[in-house]
TIVO-2410 file (N, C-alpha, C; in nm, 3 decimals):
# residues 173
REC num residu      c1      c2      c3 atome chaine
REC   1      M  14.589   3.180   7.704     N      A
REC   1      M  14.541   3.331   7.723    CA      A
REC   1      M  14.536   3.413   7.845     C      A
REC   2      I  14.588   3.322   7.971     N      A
REC   2      I  14.625   3.385   8.060    CA      A
REC   2      I  14.798   3.405   8.035     C      A
REC   3      Y  14.823   3.416   8.010     N      A
REC   3      Y  14.999   3.440   7.998    CA      A
REC   3      Y  14.962   3.514   7.895     C      A
REC   4      L  14.920   3.559   7.812     N      A
REC   4      L  14.867   3.667   7.697    CA      A
REC   4      L  14.813   3.768   7.832     C      A
REC   5      K  14.733   3.789   7.888     N      A
REC   5      K  14.676   3.886   8.022    CA      A
REC   5      K  14.834   3.903   8.113     C      A
REC   6      I  14.887   3.828   8.154     N      A
REC   6      I  14.989   3.878   8.225    CA      A
REC   6      I  15.075   3.994   8.171     C      A
REC   7      L  15.115   3.966   8.025     N      A
REC   7      L  15.177   3.991   7.936    CA      A
REC   7      L  15.172   4.135   7.924     C      A
REC   8      F  15.071   4.142   7.902     N      A
REC   8      F  14.950   4.297   7.855    CA      A
REC   8      F  14.955   4.348   7.972     C      A
REC   9      R  14.953   4.340   8.062     N      A
REC   9      R  15.008   4.434   8.144    CA      A
REC   9      R  15.088   4.471   8.205     C      A
REC  10      R  15.241   4.404   8.180     N      A
REC  10      R  15.293   4.498   8.221    CA      A
REC  10      R  15.383   4.561   8.060     C      A
REC  11      K  15.334   4.515   7.957     N      A
REC  11      K  15.418   4.598   7.857    CA      A
REC  11      K  15.374   4.712   7.799     C      A
REC  12      T  15.475   4.771   7.693     N      A
REC  12      T  15.468   4.900   7.677    CA      A
REC  12      T  15.343   4.947   7.575     C      A
REC  13      V  15.247   5.008   7.543     N      A
REC  13      V  15.201   5.044   7.424    CA      A
REC  13      V  15.223   4.980   7.299     C      A
REC  14      F  15.363   4.984   7.277     N      A
REC  14      F  15.412   4.918   7.131    CA      A
REC  14      F  15.436   4.750   7.185     C      A
REC  15      A  15.452   4.685   7.272     N      A
REC  15      A  15.510   4.598   7.335    CA      A
REC  15      A  15.331   4.522   7.285     C      A
REC  16      K  15.207   4.582   7.387     N      A
REC  16      K  15.076   4.552   7.395    CA      A
REC  16      K  15.042   4.535   7.232     C      A
REC  17      R  15.078   4.592   7.117     N      A
REC  17      R  15.043   4.599   6.980    CA      A
REC  17      R  15.125   4.516   6.919     C      A
REC  18      I  15.205   4.449   6.976     N      A
REC  18      I  15.292   4.323   6.907    CA      A
REC  18      I  15.193   4.173   6.966     C      A
REC  19      V  15.146   4.194   7.097     N      A
REC  19      V  15.058   4.090   7.175    CA      A
REC  19      V  14.904   4.033   7.081     C      A
REC  20      I  14.905   4.217   7.054     N      A
REC  20      I  14.778   4.221   7.013    CA      A
REC  20      I  14.760   4.130   6.902     C      A
REC  21      F  14.848   4.124   6.792     N      A
REC  21      F  14.842   4.169   6.666    CA      A
REC  21      F  14.925   4.018   6.637     C      A
REC  22      S  14.972   3.927   6.754     N      A
REC  22      S  15.046   3.819   6.783    CA      A
REC  22      S  14.926   3.673   6.809     C      A
REC  23      A  14.814   3.749   6.880     N      A
REC  23      A  14.679   3.690   6.905    CA      A
REC  23      A  14.571   3.656   6.823     C      A
REC  24      V  14.567   3.794   6.717     N      A
REC  24      V  14.526   3.781   6.603    CA      A
REC  24      V  14.591   3.702   6.489     C      A
REC  25      L  14.678   3.661   6.499     N      A
REC  25      L  14.756   3.563   6.398    CA      A
REC  25      L  14.770   3.433   6.420     C      A
REC  26      L  14.813   3.421   6.580     N      A
REC  26      L  14.706   3.284   6.599    CA      A
REC  26      L  14.565   3.203   6.592     C      A
REC  27      L  14.489   3.334   6.628     N      A
REC  27      L  14.356   3.303   6.587    CA      A
REC  27      L  14.295   3.248   6.441     C      A
REC  28      I  14.406   3.372   6.385     N      A
REC  28      I  14.363   3.341   6.214    CA      A
REC  28      I  14.441   3.192   6.194     C      A
REC  29      N  14.554   3.175   6.237     N      A
REC  29      N  14.637   3.011   6.184    CA      A
REC  29      N  14.532   2.912   6.224     C      A
REC  30      S  14.421   2.903   6.366     N      A
REC  30      S  14.374   2.796   6.440    CA      A
REC  30      S  14.222   2.780   6.326     C      A
REC  31      L  14.197   2.901   6.261     N      A
REC  31      L  14.113   2.896   6.171    CA      A
REC  31      L  14.108   2.766   6.086     C      A
REC  32      S  13.983   2.667   6.005     N      A
REC  32      S  13.995   2.613   5.932    CA      A
REC  32      S  13.967   2.669   5.782     C      A
REC  33      P  14.078   2.635   5.667     N      A
REC  33      P  14.038   2.697   5.530    CA      A
REC  33      P  13.944   2.756   5.528     C      A
REC  34      A  13.790   2.618   5.548     N      A
REC  34      A  13.688   2.666   5.505    CA      A
REC  34      A  13.650   2.774   5.552     C      A
REC  35      T  13.633   2.843   5.733     N      A
REC  35      T  13.621   2.931   5.778    CA      A
REC  35      T  13.743   3.077   5.767     C      A
REC  36      A  13.862   3.070   5.700     N      A
REC  36      A  13.918   3.148   5.666    CA      A
REC  36      A  13.944   3.148   5.520     C      A
REC  37      G  13.823   3.086   5.498     N      A
REC  37      G  13.813   3.144   5.312    CA      A
REC  37      G  13.871   3.262   5.238     C      A
REC  38      F  13.779   3.361   5.370     N      A
REC  38      F  13.781   3.524   5.273    CA      A
REC  38      F  13.896   3.583   5.287     C      A
REC  39      F  14.026   3.488   5.309     N      A
REC  39      F  14.136   3.540   5.261    CA      A
REC  39      F  14.184   3.553   5.152     C      A
REC  40      K  14.155   3.425   5.112     N      A
REC  40      K  14.192   3.339   4.946    CA      A
REC  40      K  14.102   3.379   4.835     C      A
REC  41      K  14.078   3.415   4.701     N      A
REC  41      K  14.048   3.426   4.646    CA      A
REC  41      K  14.019   3.293   4.623     C      A
REC  42      D  13.876   3.246   4.555     N      A
REC  42      D  13.812   3.157   4.549    CA      A
REC  42      D  13.845   3.120   4.394     C      A
REC  43      K  13.919   2.997   4.354     N      A
REC  43      K  13.943   2.983   4.238    CA      A
REC  43      K  13.809   2.783   4.213     C      A
REC  44      S  13.806   2.777   4.322     N      A
REC  44      S  13.706   2.646   4.305    CA      A
REC  44      S  13.621   2.695   4.219     C      A
REC  45      K  13.531   2.794   4.197     N      A
REC  45      K  13.370   2.806   4.145    CA      A
REC  45      K  13.474   2.788   3.979     C      A
REC  46      K  13.503   2.867   3.957     N      A
REC  46      K  13.601   2.869   3.782    CA      A
REC  46      K  13.641   2.754   3.754     C      A
REC  47      K  13.722   2.686   3.852     N      A
REC  47      K  13.699   2.487   3.776    CA      A
REC  47      K  13.602   2.416   3.820     C      A
REC  48      Q  13.519   2.471   3.892     N      A
REC  48      Q  13.388   2.386   3.882    CA      A
REC  48      Q  13.321   2.434   3.782     C      A
REC  49      A  13.298   2.565   3.729     N      A
REC  49      A  13.263   2.613   3.586    CA      A
REC  49      A  13.283   2.559   3.436     C      A
REC  50      V  13.453   2.525   3.412     N      A
REC  50      V  13.556   2.433   3.351    CA      A
REC  50      V  13.433   2.295   3.324     C      A
REC  51      T  13.505   2.207   3.478     N      A
REC  51      T  13.452   2.078   3.491    CA      A
REC  51      T  13.353   2.097   3.426     C      A
REC  52      Q  13.215   2.158   3.467     N      A
REC  52      Q  13.083   2.164   3.359    CA      A
REC  52      Q  13.048   2.146   3.259     C      A
REC  53      T  13.166   2.235   3.237     N      A
REC  53      T  13.164   2.243   3.109    CA      A
REC  53      T  13.177   2.141   2.994     C      A
REC  54      V  13.295   2.111   3.076     N      A
REC  54      V  13.339   1.946   2.997    CA      A
REC  54      V  13.291   1.833   2.995     C      A
REC  55      Q  13.191   1.813   3.121     N      A
REC  55      Q  13.163   1.693   3.136    CA      A
REC  55      Q  13.011   1.751   3.011     C      A
REC  56      K  12.946   1.852   3.055     N      A
REC  56      K  12.818   1.866   2.942    CA      A
REC  56      K  12.858   1.879   2.801     C      A
REC  57      A  12.979   1.900   2.753     N      A
REC  57      A  13.037   1.906   2.630    CA      A
REC  57      A  13.029   1.709   2.608     C      A
REC  58      Q  13.139   1.649   2.678     N      A
REC  58      Q  13.088   1.497   2.668    CA      A
REC  58      Q  12.984   1.430   2.660     C      A
REC  59      D  12.864   1.419   2.737     N      A
REC  59      D  12.754   1.401   2.720    CA      A
REC  59      D  12.716   1.407   2.579     C      A
REC  60      K  12.690   1.531   2.489     N      A
REC  60      K  12.648   1.491   2.367    CA      A
REC  60      K  12.707   1.424   2.260     C      A
REC  61      K  12.675   1.465   2.130     N      A
REC  61      K  12.673   1.363   2.034    CA      A
REC  61      K  12.755   1.428   1.917     C      A
REC  62      V  12.794   1.566   1.970     N      A
REC  62      V  12.887   1.621   1.847    CA      A
REC  62      V  12.954   1.717   1.875     C      A
REC  63      L  13.059   1.740   1.859     N      A
REC  63      L  13.122   1.901   1.991    CA      A
REC  63      L  13.166   2.025   1.830     C      A
REC  64      L  13.092   2.114   1.856     N      A
REC  64      L  13.094   2.185   1.780    CA      A
REC  64      L  13.195   2.294   1.875     C      A
REC  65      I  13.371   2.391   1.851     N      A
REC  65      I  13.420   2.410   1.858    CA      A
REC  65      I  13.459   2.511   1.852     C      A
REC  66      Q  13.426   2.639   1.913     N      A
REC  66      Q  13.477   2.797   1.868    CA      A
REC  66      Q  13.533   2.857   1.869     C      A
REC  67      I  13.650   2.893   1.828     N      A
REC  67      I  13.689   2.988   1.902    CA      A
REC  67      I  13.716   3.121   1.873     C      A
REC  68      Y  13.732   3.251   2.022     N      A
REC  68      Y  13.616   3.338   1.979    CA      A
REC  68      Y  13.713   3.420   2.087     C      A
REC  69      A  13.651   3.562   2.020     N      A
REC  69      A  13.733   3.667   2.081    CA      A
REC  69      A  13.618   3.808   2.040     C      A
REC  70      S  13.562   3.815   2.230     N      A
REC  70      S  13.469   4.000   2.187    CA      A
REC  70      S  13.516   4.063   2.062     C      A
REC  71      W  13.637   4.131   2.054     N      A
REC  71      W  13.713   4.218   1.944    CA      A
REC  71      W  13.655   4.190   1.826     C      A
REC  72      C  13.602   4.059   1.788     N      A
REC  72      C  13.642   3.953   1.664    CA      A
REC  72      C  13.554   4.002   1.583     C      A
REC  73      P  13.591   4.072   1.450     N      A
REC  73      P  13.433   4.097   1.369    CA      A
REC  73      P  13.410   3.953   1.352     C      A
REC  74      G  13.466   3.878   1.288     N      A
REC  74      G  13.411   3.754   1.231    CA      A
REC  74      G  13.362   3.676   1.305     C      A
REC  75      C  13.427   3.657   1.480     N      A
REC  75      C  13.313   3.631   1.570    CA      A
REC  75      C  13.166   3.659   1.540     C      A
REC  76      K  13.156   3.828   1.519     N      A
REC  76      K  13.033   3.841   1.541    CA      A
REC  76      K  12.908   3.857   1.419     C      A
REC  77      N  13.035   3.811   1.341     N      A
REC  77      N  12.924   3.773   1.185    CA      A
REC  77      N  12.881   3.635   1.207     C      A
REC  78      I  12.983   3.574   1.221     N      A
REC  78      I  12.878   3.400   1.257    CA      A
REC  78      I  12.795   3.338   1.406     C      A
REC  79      Q  12.807   3.435   1.487     N      A
REC  79      Q  12.694   3.432   1.606    CA      A
REC  79      Q  12.561   3.412   1.621     C      A
REC  80      P  12.532   3.518   1.526     N      A
REC  80      P  12.373   3.450   1.456    CA      A
REC  80      P  12.376   3.340   1.423     C      A
REC  81      T  12.485   3.269   1.335     N      A
REC  81      T  12.424   3.125   1.274    CA      A
REC  81      T  12.463   3.097   1.378     C      A
REC  82      L  12.508   3.045   1.436     N      A
REC  82      L  12.545   2.986   1.564    CA      A
REC  82      L  12.456   2.967   1.620     C      A
REC  83      D  12.363   3.039   1.694     N      A
REC  83      D  12.286   3.083   1.755    CA      A
REC  83      D  12.175   3.012   1.764     C      A
REC  84      Q  12.109   3.047   1.643     N      A
REC  84      Q  11.969   3.001   1.500    CA      A
REC  84      Q  12.017   2.837   1.520     C      A
REC  85      L  12.147   2.773   1.433     N      A
REC  85      L  12.162   2.646   1.483    CA      A
REC  85      L  12.167   2.547   1.636     C      A
REC  86      T  12.213   2.667   1.722     N      A
REC  86      T  12.146   2.565   1.865    CA      A
REC  86      T  11.998   2.574   1.951     C      A
REC  87      K  11.940   2.688   1.890     N      A
REC  87      K  11.787   2.712   1.883    CA      A
REC  87      K  11.697   2.579   1.800     C      A
REC  88      E  11.754   2.522   1.689     N      A
REC  88      E  11.716   2.427   1.619    CA      A
REC  88      E  11.796   2.291   1.586     C      A
REC  89      N  11.867   2.248   1.668     N      A
REC  89      N  11.907   2.171   1.674    CA      A
REC  89      N  11.951   2.105   1.832     C      A
REC  90      N  11.940   2.045   1.890     N      A
REC  90      N  12.049   1.995   2.003    CA      A
REC  90      N  12.140   1.887   2.035     C      A
REC  91      D  12.175   1.791   1.933     N      A
REC  91      D  12.231   1.694   1.878    CA      A
REC  91      D  12.406   1.725   1.924     C      A
REC  92      F  12.378   1.868   1.888     N      A
REC  92      F  12.536   1.894   1.968    CA      A
REC  92      F  12.621   1.999   2.059     C      A
REC  93      E  12.682   1.993   2.103     N      A
REC  93      E  12.706   2.114   2.196    CA      A
REC  93      E  12.801   2.214   2.179     C      A
REC  94      L  12.768   2.331   2.142     N      A
REC  94      L  12.878   2.512   2.146    CA      A
REC  94      L  12.955   2.458   2.239     C      A
REC  95      V  13.174   2.511   2.214     N      A
REC  95      V  13.172   2.511   2.339    CA      A
REC  95      V  13.304   2.667   2.268     C      A
REC  96      Q  13.248   2.742   2.346     N      A
REC  96      Q  13.328   2.898   2.323    CA      A
REC  96      Q  13.476   2.859   2.345     C      A
REC  97      L  13.589   2.859   2.304     N      A
REC  97      L  13.743   2.870   2.370    CA      A
REC  97      L  13.787   3.079   2.314     C      A
REC  98      D  13.747   3.099   2.468     N      A
REC  98      D  13.727   3.275   2.440    CA      A
REC  98      D  13.929   3.331   2.468     C      A
REC  99      V  13.958   3.389   2.342     N      A
REC  99      V  14.102   3.408   2.352    CA      A
REC  99      V  14.123   3.532   2.332     C      A
REC 100      S  13.978   3.654   2.413     N      A
REC 100      S  13.974   3.732   2.390    CA      A
REC 100      S  14.110   3.842   2.448     C      A
REC 101      T  14.149   3.797   2.601     N      A
REC 101      T  14.247   3.835   2.667    CA      A
REC 101      T  14.377   3.699   2.717     C      A
REC 102      P  14.488   3.731   2.780     N      A
REC 102      P  14.524   3.662   2.791    CA      A
REC 102      P  14.505   3.506   2.881     C      A
REC 103      S  14.446   3.586   2.988     N      A
REC 103      S  14.368   3.512   3.103    CA      A
REC 103      S  14.249   3.443   3.081     C      A
REC 104      K  14.191   3.481   2.973     N      A
REC 104      K  14.081   3.418   2.914    CA      A
REC 104      K  14.126   3.309   2.867     C      A
REC 105      A  14.220   3.307   2.788     N      A
REC 105      A  14.290   3.210   2.699    CA      A
REC 105      A  14.347   3.099   2.759     C      A
REC 106      K  14.412   3.135   2.870     N      A
REC 106      K  14.462   3.036   2.958    CA      A
REC 106      K  14.343   2.974   3.013     C      A
REC 107      V  14.212   3.013   3.004     N      A
REC 107      V  14.133   2.901   3.112    CA      A
REC 107      V  14.081   2.835   2.984     C      A
REC 108      S  14.031   2.903   2.817     N      A
REC 108      S  14.025   2.830   2.751    CA      A
REC 108      S  14.111   2.691   2.725     C      A
REC 109      A  14.284   2.759   2.743     N      A
REC 109      A  14.340   2.627   2.689    CA      A
REC 109      A  14.337   2.527   2.831     C      A
REC 110      K  14.292   2.539   2.958     N      A
REC 110      K  14.260   2.443   3.071    CA      A
REC 110      K  14.170   2.363   3.013     C      A
REC 111      K  14.023   2.430   2.954     N      A
REC 111      K  13.925   2.348   2.915    CA      A
REC 111      K  13.964   2.307   2.782     C      A
REC 112      A  14.024   2.286   2.689     N      A
REC 112      A  14.080   2.223   2.509    CA      A
REC 112      A  14.158   2.126   2.605     C      A
REC 113      D  14.219   2.141   2.687     N      A
REC 113      D  14.300   2.003   2.763    CA      A
REC 113      D  14.235   1.901   2.794     C      A
REC 114      E  14.124   1.949   2.851     N      A
REC 114      E  14.020   1.867   2.944    CA      A
REC 114      E  13.961   1.772   2.838     C      A
REC 115      L  13.912   1.851   2.709     N      A
REC 115      L  13.792   1.802   2.597    CA      A
REC 115      L  13.913   1.732   2.522     C      A
REC 116      K  14.027   1.733   2.560     N      A
REC 116      K  14.124   1.668   2.507    CA      A
REC 116      K  14.162   1.669   2.366     C      A
REC 117      I  14.125   1.827   2.274     N      A
REC 117      I  14.162   1.900   2.188    CA      A
REC 117      I  14.276   2.047   2.183     C      A
REC 118      I  14.338   1.960   2.248     N      A
REC 118      I  14.448   2.082   2.269    CA      A
REC 118      I  14.496   2.134   2.133     C      A
REC 119      D  14.547   2.037   2.056     N      A
REC 119      D  14.585   2.027   1.943    CA      A
REC 119      D  14.536   2.122   1.831     C      A
REC 120      F  14.389   2.116   1.854     N      A
REC 120      F  14.293   2.197   1.741    CA      A
REC 120      F  14.330   2.330   1.799     C      A
REC 121      Y  14.347   2.406   1.968     N      A
REC 121      Y  14.306   2.464   2.034    CA      A
REC 121      Y  14.494   2.562   1.964     C      A
REC 122      N  14.538   2.476   1.965     N      A
REC 122      N  14.667   2.550   1.971    CA      A
REC 122      N  14.767   2.595   1.808     C      A
REC 123      A  14.686   2.535   1.694     N      A
REC 123      A  14.678   2.569   1.599    CA      A
REC 123      A  14.604   2.624   1.569     C      A
REC 124      N  14.477   2.660   1.676     N      A
REC 124      N  14.427   2.756   1.599    CA      A
REC 124      N  14.335   2.895   1.681     C      A
REC 125      K  14.379   2.893   1.800     N      A
REC 125      K  14.401   2.979   1.889    CA      A
REC 125      K  14.442   3.127   1.868     C      A
REC 126      S  14.473   3.182   1.795     N      A
REC 126      S  14.547   3.274   1.689    CA      A
REC 126      S  14.461   3.288   1.591     C      A
REC 127      K  14.356   3.239   1.575     N      A
REC 127      K  14.314   3.276   1.396    CA      A
REC 127      K  14.123   3.255   1.503     C      A
REC 128      T  14.057   3.380   1.556     N      A
REC 128      T  13.947   3.316   1.578    CA      A
REC 128      T  13.893   3.339   1.475     C      A
REC 129      A  13.670   3.308   1.524     N      A
REC 129      A  13.643   3.294   1.402    CA      A
REC 129      A  13.651   3.152   1.314     C      A
REC 130      T  13.656   3.051   1.408     N      A
REC 130      T  13.728   2.918   1.415    CA      A
REC 130      T  13.641   2.847   1.425     C      A
REC 131      V  13.549   2.753   1.375     N      A
REC 131      V  13.500   2.643   1.406    CA      A
REC 131      V  13.483   2.514   1.399     C      A
REC 132      G  13.547   2.444   1.459     N      A
REC 132      G  13.551   2.283   1.464    CA      A
REC 132      G  13.456   2.177   1.483     C      A
REC 133      V  13.451   2.090   1.382     N      A
REC 133      V  13.314   2.001   1.406    CA      A
REC 133      V  13.425   1.893   1.442     C      A
REC 134      F  13.384   1.810   1.613     N      A
REC 134      F  13.430   1.692   1.650    CA      A
REC 134      F  13.367   1.565   1.661     C      A
REC 135      V  13.367   1.428   1.631     N      A
REC 135      V  13.290   1.363   1.695    CA      A
REC 135      V  13.379   1.270   1.807     C      A
REC 136      P  13.305   1.299   1.983     N      A
REC 136      P  13.299   1.348   2.086    CA      A
REC 136      P  13.371   1.170   2.089     C      A
REC 137      T  13.331   1.093   2.017     N      A
REC 137      T  13.444   0.918   2.061    CA      A
REC 137      T  13.553   0.913   2.026     C      A
REC 138      S  13.606   0.994   1.913     N      A
REC 138      S  13.744   0.992   1.862    CA      A
REC 138      S  13.806   1.082   1.821     C      A
REC 139      L  13.727   1.197   1.918     N      A
REC 139      L  13.789   1.370   1.873    CA      A
REC 139      L  13.820   1.307   1.728     C      A
REC 140      E  13.771   1.308   1.668     N      A
REC 140      E  13.825   1.341   1.485    CA      A
REC 140      E  13.745   1.468   1.465     C      A
REC 141      I  13.866   1.521   1.408     N      A
REC 141      I  13.815   1.625   1.327    CA      A
REC 141      I  13.706   1.676   1.204     C      A
REC 142      V  13.591   1.660   1.216     N      A
REC 142      V  13.531   1.676   1.040    CA      A
REC 142      V  13.519   1.769   1.003     C      A
REC 143      S  13.520   1.886   1.040     N      A
REC 143      S  13.536   2.029   0.990    CA      A
REC 143      S  13.566   2.145   1.029     C      A
REC 144      V  13.637   2.233   0.970     N      A
REC 144      V  13.691   2.350   1.034    CA      A
REC 144      V  13.663   2.425   0.948     C      A
REC 145      F  13.593   2.558   1.019     N      A
REC 145      F  13.541   2.645   0.963    CA      A
REC 145      F  13.566   2.757   1.011     C      A
REC 146      Q  13.601   2.900   0.877     N      A
REC 146      Q  13.664   2.987   0.898    CA      A
REC 146      Q  13.575   3.109   0.851     C      A
REC 147      N  13.544   3.169   1.002     N      A
REC 147      N  13.395   3.286   0.921    CA      A
REC 147      N  13.371   3.259   0.844     C      A
REC 148      N  13.275   3.092   0.852     N      A
REC 148      N  13.157   3.041   0.753    CA      A
REC 148      N  13.012   3.129   0.846     C      A
REC 149      S  12.920   3.199   0.762     N      A
REC 149      S  12.770   3.217   0.820    CA      A
REC 149      S  12.677   3.182   0.755     C      A
REC 150      V  12.729   3.067   0.670     N      A
REC 150      V  12.613   2.975   0.625    CA      A
REC 150      V  12.594   2.853   0.700     C      A
REC 151      I  12.439   2.820   0.724     N      A
REC 151      I  12.409   2.712   0.847    CA      A
REC 151      I  12.389   2.606   0.780     C      A
REC 152      E  12.368   2.554   0.644     N      A
REC 152      E  12.361   2.451   0.571    CA      A
REC 152      E  12.486   2.380   0.608     C      A
REC 153      D  12.580   2.399   0.595     N      A
REC 153      D  12.800   2.364   0.610    CA      A
REC 153      D  12.769   2.298   0.779     C      A
REC 154      Y  12.748   2.401   0.860     N      A
REC 154      Y  12.730   2.351   0.961    CA      A
REC 154      Y  12.653   2.201   1.021     C      A
REC 155      I  12.553   2.200   0.933     N      A
REC 155      I  12.398   2.098   0.982    CA      A
REC 155      I  12.499   1.993   0.894     C      A
REC 156      Q  12.557   1.973   0.784     N      A
REC 156      Q  12.576   1.914   0.693    CA      A
REC 156      Q  12.696   1.823   0.756     C      A
REC 157      A  12.819   1.879   0.864     N      A
REC 157      A  12.923   1.871   0.940    CA      A
REC 157      A  12.824   1.757   1.050     C      A
REC 158      I  12.804   1.801   1.130     N      A
REC 158      I  12.724   1.752   1.228    CA      A
REC 158      I  12.651   1.658   1.211     C      A
REC 159      N  12.552   1.624   1.068     N      A
REC 159      N  12.530   1.472   1.017    CA      A
REC 159      N  12.663   1.427   0.999     C      A
REC 160      E  12.765   1.423   0.957     N      A
REC 160      E  12.853   1.368   0.895    CA      A
REC 160      E  12.936   1.333   1.011     C      A
REC 161      A  12.959   1.395   1.135     N      A
REC 161      A  13.009   1.344   1.309    CA      A
REC 161      A  12.899   1.251   1.316     C      A
REC 162      K  12.758   1.279   1.319     N      A
REC 162      K  12.680   1.170   1.432    CA      A
REC 162      K  12.672   1.042   1.294     C      A
REC 163      T  12.706   1.028   1.177     N      A
REC 163      T  12.703   0.950   1.092    CA      A
REC 163      T  12.854   0.921   1.154     C      A
REC 164      K  12.948   0.897   1.114     N      A
REC 164      K  13.134   0.839   1.217    CA      A
REC 164      K  13.044   0.813   1.367     C      A
REC 165      E  12.997   0.885   1.428     N      A
REC 165      E  12.995   0.870   1.590    CA      A
REC 165      E  12.879   0.736   1.583     C      A
REC 166      K  12.807   0.725   1.476     N      A
REC 166      K  12.723   0.523   1.538    CA      A
REC 166      K  12.839   0.480   1.440     C      A
REC 167      S  12.883   0.463   1.339     N      A
REC 167      S  12.905   0.376   1.287    CA      A
REC 167      S  13.077   0.331   1.423     C      A
REC 168      L  13.096   0.385   1.499     N      A
REC 168      L  13.234   0.398   1.567    CA      A
REC 168      L  13.107   0.345   1.746     C      A
REC 169      K  13.019   0.329   1.742     N      A
REC 169      K  12.921   0.307   1.816    CA      A
REC 169      K  12.885   0.143   1.782     C      A
REC 170      Q  12.866   0.134   1.668     N      A
REC 170      Q  12.807   0.002   1.609    CA      A
REC 170      Q  12.963  -0.104   1.579     C      A
REC 171      S  13.084  -0.039   1.584     N      A
REC 171      S  13.214  -0.173   1.515    CA      A
REC 171      S  13.242  -0.210   1.613     C      A
REC 172      P  13.308  -0.335   1.666     N      A
REC 172      P  13.313  -0.442   1.729    CA      A
REC 172      P  13.511  -0.418   1.791     C      A
REC 173      G  13.456  -0.340   1.883     N      A
REC 173      G  13.578  -0.325   2.010    CA      A
REC 173      G  13.621  -0.213   1.963     C      A
***
C-alpha cells in the first residue's frame, strides 16, 4: 500500500487513474468467490431447483411427464385435467418439461437427463401436450397420451404403473 502511495504522488492524472484501476483490480481479485459473487450470474439456484424437482419426482411411486409449452393450445386443453388429477391423487409426481423457448428446452433436457428419461424427451420434445406415465423403478413407460383430457385414462395408467411398481418391489432380485 505504501508503494501505491509513493507512485500516486509522482504520476500524472493518467498514471494516477491507472494506479487506481490497478488497485481496484487487486482488491477484486483478492475477494473470495462468495464475496465477489455479485460480479457473476448465479446459476446455482436454477440448478438447485432442478435437482430438488428430480429428487422429489424420484420419491413418488409414479411419474407423469408432460411435454409443455406456454403457447400450446393442447397444453391449455389438458391442464385443467392434470390440475384436477393432482388435487385428487397424490400417488404420482407431475413433472412439466417446458419447451416454450430454446433456453427452457435446454433446462428441461437437463431435467429429463437427470430423471433418466432423456429418450422419451428427445422423442417427444416437438410434440407438446404429450404426457407419459412412468414406473420410476424401471422407468418403463406405461402409457403416452397426446392432448388427452379424459381423467379416467390417466387414473387407469397410474393404477397400472402402481401395480407394476408393486410387482417390481416384490420380485426377488
